[in-house]
N, C-alpha and C positions, 0 to 999 in steps of 0.2 A: 583707389581709382574707382571712379564711377562708371557704371555701366556705358552712359553717353560718352563720357571721356574715352574709354577704351574703343568705342566704335568709330569714333572720330580719328584716334590714333592709327586703328588698323586701316584706314583709308592710305596711309603712306608707308606703314611700318609693319614688319611682322610681328607676331607675339614675341618671339625671343629678343628682337631688337628693343621692344617697350620693356620686357623683363630686365633687360641688361641695363637699361638707361633707371630702371629702378633699383639697381644695385644687387641684383640676384644672379648668382651663378648658375649654370646649366643644370648642376645635380637640384639645386633649389627649386627651380622653376619645373623640371621633370618631376618632382617629389609632390609639387603644389598641382600640377596637371593630374597626376596620378589619385591623389587624395580627391581631388574633384570628380573625376571619372568613376571611381569606386562609390563614392556618395551617390551620384546619379544612378548608377547601376542597382544599388540598393533601394533607392527610392522606387525604382521601376519594378522592383520585386524579383531581381534574377537570383538565381541560387549562387551559394558560394563557390559551387563548382564552374559554374558559368563566370563568374566574376574572375575566378583564378585564371580560367582560360584567356579570358579576354586581357587580363593583366599580363599573362605570359605573351600574347601575340603583340600587344602595345610594346612590351620591353622589346622584343624582337625587331620591330619596325624602328624604334628609337635606335639600337645599336646598329642597324643596317644604315639609316640615315645619316648618323653622326660619323660614319665612317669616311662619307665623301664631302666634307665642308666643314668650315669653321661655325662654330655656333654663332648665330645672329647675323649670318653672312647673306641673307635673301636680301632680293631687291625692293621689297615692301610694296609691290604691285600687284598682291594678292593678300587673302586674308588668311591668318593661321600660318601653322608650320613653322619650320626651322630654318627653311631656305628657299632656293627657288622652286618652282613647280619642275617636275620631271615629266 
């Protein structure tokens, strides 16, 4: 999916809805997002310790968020995330 196609899709859908439509599972989506985050952090020159800390914080947030919704259940009126803004 091109960057432009993604931007257009995000006008009406969440990232998780788009991923679901592309046949990705929640774990596949989370793995891809974690991989991209790690690559960004490495490119910014963060230390291994800082990357590990951020990864742990990210996993904690995802675990907390996944407990209160079904994956892809957001209303799509915002960009990013797994569901509704709270």
